[in-house]
C-alpha positions, -999 to 999 in steps of 0.1 A, spaced: -2 1 -1 11 34 -6 14 62 25 -23 67 40 -37 103 26 -67 123 34 -92 132 8 -130 147 12 -159 125 16 -173 137 -20 -140 132 -38 -141 165 -58 -118 191 -65 -124 225 -51 -129 252 -77 -139 222 -100 -168 202 -85 -174 183 -114 -141 167 -112 -123 142 -92 -98 155 -68 -61 152 -78 -55 125 -50 -86 104 -70 -64 106 -106 -30 96 -84 -46 67 -71 -58 55 -105 -18 57 -119 -4 45 -88 4 5 -92 -1 3 -57 -34 4 -41 -37 35 -21 -53 40 15 -70 69 27 -87 88 54 -121 92 51 -141 117 70 -178 108 81 -195 120 109 -223 92 108 -189 66 110 -162 90 126 -128 93 102 -119 55 91 -93 44 71 -101 28 38 -89 12 5 -93 38 -26 -101 22 -57 -105 46 -87 -98 27 -119 -130 16 -140 -121 -21 -138 -111 -23 -105 -141 -4 -96 -163 -27 -113 -149 -58 -98 -150 -42 -62 -187 -35 -67 -193 -72 -79 -176 -92 -55 -199 -106 -28 -172 -111 -4 -174 -67 -2 -204 -60 17 -223 -27 17 -237 -34 53 -217 -28 78 -197 3 58 -233 26 69 -251 25 104 -278 0 96 -315 6 90 -342 -21 91 -358 -25 53 -330 -3 39 -313 -26 8 -283 -8 16 -281 -27 50 -285 -61 37 -259 -86 13 -266 -117 -1 -296 -139 5 -317 -116 25 -306 -89 1 -321 -105 -28 -350 -116 -11 -363 -78 -3 -351 -66 -36 -372 -90 -55 -401 -78 -37 -395 -44 -53 -382 -52 -88 -414 -51 -104 -420 -13 -98 -391 -5 -117 -384 -21 -150 -377 -2 -182 -415 -10 -190 -426 5 -161 -410 37 -167 -421 37 -201 -458 32 -187 -448 66 -165 -436 90 -193 -473 102 -195 -478 113 -157 -442 124 -162 -443 145 -188 -477 164 -172 -455 167 -140 -426 182 -158 -452 212 -178 -467 218 -148 -433 224 -129 -424 247 -161 -450 263 -156 -444 275 -118 -410 277 -133 -423 310 -157 -448 321 -130 -425 324 -107 -403 349 -128 -367 356 -141 -342 352 -111 -360 320 -100 -343 292 -85 -346 263 -107 -339 237 -81 -368 249 -60 -391 253 -87 -381 226 -113 -357 199 -103 -367 189 -68 -407 194 -73 -403 166 -106 -389 136 -88 -405 144 -56 -441 142 -69 -434 117 -93 -421 94 -65 -447 106 -42 -472 95 -69 -457 63 -74 -451 50 -38 -480 65 -18 -470 93 -2 -487 128 1 -472 152 -15 -484 180 12 -458 165 29 -429 172 9 -415 199 27 -409 182 57 -389 148 41 -371 170 21 -356 192 46 -354 163 68 -333 141 41 -309 168 31 -301 176 64 -295 135 73 -274 134 41 -252 163 46 -219 153 60 -213 189 72 -240 182 95 -230 168 130 -237 129 137 -264 137 163 -283 160 136 -281 132 112 -292 105 135 -320 127 150 -333 135 114 -328 99 101 -352 91 134 -377 112 123 -378 104 85 -380 64 100 -407 79 125 -428 96 96 -428 65 73 -439 46 100 -472 65 102 -475 58 64 -471 20 67 -495 15 94 -523 32 72 -510 8 42 -514 -19 66 -552 -12 70 -560 -3 38 -531 -11 11 -536 16 -20 -526 14 -53 -488 19 -52 -458 6 -43 -460 6 -8 -494 -5 -9 -482 -35 -33 -454 -44 -10 -477 -44 25 -505 -66 4 -482 -90 -12 -455 -95 13 -468 -78 42 -470 -110 64 -433 -112 58 -422 -83 69 -421 -60 101 -433 -26 102 -400 -13 105 -388 -31 79 -417 -17 58 -407 19 68 -372 15 61 -380 1 25 -408 32 21 -380 57 38 -353 39 14 -375 46 -17 -389 80 -9 -349 93 -4 -332 77 -34 -366 86 -54 -367 127 -49 -329 131 -35 -311 118 -60 -331 126 -90 -336 161 -82 -296 169 -73 -293 148 -107 -312 170 -126 -298 202 -112 -266 193 -114 -271 184 -152 -286 218 -160 -258 239 -141 -232 220 -160 -254 225 -198 -252 259 -189 -219 264 -187 -213 247 -220 -239 269 -246 -235 244 -277 -238 210 -254 -270 227 -243 -280 236 -274 -279 204 -288 -299 188 -264 -329 215 -269 -325 217 -306 -317 178 -317 -344 154 -300 -320 124 -313 -292 132 -289 -317 131 -259 -311 96 -251 -270 96 -254 -273 134 -233 -283 114 -209 -261 89 -201 -234 115 -207 -246 138 -180 -251 106 -157 -212 100 -164 -204 130 -159 -218 141 -128 -219 109 -111 -238 122 -83 -232 88 -59 -197 103 -62 -180 75 -36 -199 41 -26 -186 24 4 -176 -14 9 -165 -35 37 -145 -67 34 -163 -99 54 -132 -117 44 -96 -113 28 -97 -110 -9 -73 -94 -33 -75 -62 -63 -51 -60 -90 -33 -90 -71 -30 -71 -35 -45 -79 -7 -70 -63 15 -79 -75 48 -110 -88 65 -126 -60 80 -110 -32 62 -132 -8 45 -129 -3 6 -144 31 -9 -151 32 -48 -147 64 -67 -173 59 -90 -165 99 -102 -126 88 -106 -139 53 -127 -165 72 -153 -134 94 -164 -109 61 -168 -134 41 -196 -102 34 -217 -99 37 -258 -131 35 -276 -131 23 -313 -95 24 -313 -89 62 -306 -84 80 -276 -111 97 -261 -109 123 -235 -133 116 -207 -123 139 -184 -147 163 -211 -182 167 -216 -199 153 -251 -233 147 -250 -236 133 -286 -215 105 -274 -223 72 -276 -238 58 -243 -209 43 -222 -206 17 -196 -203 44 -169 -210 30 -130 -235 61 -116 -261 34 -112 -233 11 -93 -227 -24 -105 -235 -55 -94 -261 -67 -66 -262 -34 -53 -272 -17 -88 -299 14 -83 -332 -3 -84 -347 29 -98 -319 38 -122 -349 35 -152 -371 59 -136 -342 81 -132 -331 77 -170 -369 85 -183 -374 115 -159 -342 136 -172 -352 121 -208 -383 143 -204 -375 168 -180 -345 182 -199 -357 188 -233 -385 204 -222 -368 229 -197 -347 241 -222 -373 244 -252 -398 258 -227 -368 287 -220 -349 289 -254 -326 315 -245 -323 299 -204 -292 310 -186 -278 315 -150 -284 347 -135 -250 345 -110 -218 337 -125 -206 299 -127 -180 301 -101 -205 319 -76 -228 284 -73 -225 268 -41 -225 230 -47 -234 200 -25 -203 186 -20 -199 175 13 -233 155 9 -241 120 -3 -252 127 -30 -240 157 -53 -257 183 -68 -264 223 -67 -277 239 -32 -296 269 -57 -294 277 -92 -311 309 -104 -323 314 -138 -332 338 -162 -343 339 -199 
């Protein structure tokens, strides 16, 4: 192992939040795996082996001896707290609600939600915050309808989620907000136990309720609610912020519908909202023929791996550049292996609908503040932008 270094929890470069810190690029070049210190209010600072090369990250995420559970606080029902057969059992209860077919079926309702958000943004006028009026309401309303959560409760769960996932907050604050989220979802579970609705949570209660405790059901609901609004909202706002800095790329997304699918994949690759994925070894393993011992933590940098896709078509490619016309790549933004993101097809559909619609409604959209004055969520579990005032 090389000498121990310290990297920020987000792994993003100061002054260039879409890029990895230099230490992650160094880790890609080093022949030896790097050991780093990772700050985390929820776990305290811990030593970890960092993997940043694309192939190494894939190998780590697919290895069943590297567990997601144990790398973060345990939450009953949350798929991130389980590995092996128990994880598979719980995941199978949810897969039917998040297939590609289901995402296509939801497209008309997503289009309606997007149109409504655009009307609200236009009504708010120039200088309005796109995060508040567009990128947050869209996935929030979609997941509320899909899951069976009252949209009127959104301000509460959005606030609690933001604090619980913000690593600049103390561990006490994070744990307090996590407990409040579980208590909120427990109330909804109790309602669905009495009268299961025609939604994801209702179907899980109706079909598998006898196999799950109320606490597990609350954990499942909480996980889906957080992932369904927090990650997509941040990806949407970060993607818009990025495109506003690249007008020629934005114009392609706005004017050429054939670019949409490629653009969404490229934006997912480039923004990599879940920057670092932690694991813990439950047995001795070898990566790049180097030993990682049982009990050691491993952090896989998706952000760095997405810049290390190698050569394509026998040509060197600049993976540090944004190219919305680039053919879809095998990026790792949604992870890899057994914990690959369950809702990735829903996320893709929301981005495919929302981004072209935004730029077609406001073809002259631009940031209302200098790009270097935007505040990014670099210390949060999910990367995004705190506010994005826009004009047109």
